[in-house]
C-alpha positions in Angstrom: 28.8 87.9 -14.8 26.2 86.3 -17.1 27.3 83.8 -19.8 25.8 84.2 -23.3 25.4 80.9 -25.1 25.5 81.0 -28.9 22.5 78.6 -29.3 22.2 78.9 -33.1 25.9 78.3 -33.6 25.8 75.4 -31.1 22.9 73.8 -33.1 24.7 74.3 -36.4 27.9 72.7 -35.0 26.0 69.8 -33.6 24.2 69.3 -37.0 27.6 69.4 -38.8 29.1 66.8 -36.4 26.0 64.5 -36.7 26.1 64.8 -40.5 29.8 64.0 -40.6 29.3 60.9 -38.4 26.4 59.8 -40.6 28.4 60.3 -43.7 31.3 58.2 -42.3 28.9 55.5 -41.2 27.3 55.4 -44.7 30.7 55.1 -46.4 31.9 52.2 -44.1 28.6 50.3 -44.3 29.1 47.0 -46.1 26.2 45.3 -47.9 25.1 41.9 -46.7 26.8 39.2 -48.7 24.3 36.6 -49.8 25.1 33.2 -51.4 23.4 33.5 -54.7 23.1 30.6 -57.1 23.4 32.3 -60.5 22.7 29.1 -62.5 19.4 28.6 -60.6 18.4 32.2 -61.4 19.2 31.7 -65.1 17.1 28.5 -65.1 14.2 30.3 -63.6 14.4 33.0 -66.2 14.5 30.4 -69.0 11.5 28.6 -67.5 9.5 31.9 -67.3 10.5 32.7 -70.9 9.0 29.4 -72.2 5.7 30.0 -70.3 
């Protein structure tokens, strides 16, 4: 007896699963924490404002 595979449904289910995994990965992704010297940035803006 032949087996009929529902190819369109299979593709749709795979796409849903992949989208779900991608969404979860995006939500759990944490930005890189950089050590930023705020005072140095303010000083550079002040220097540029005077020029």
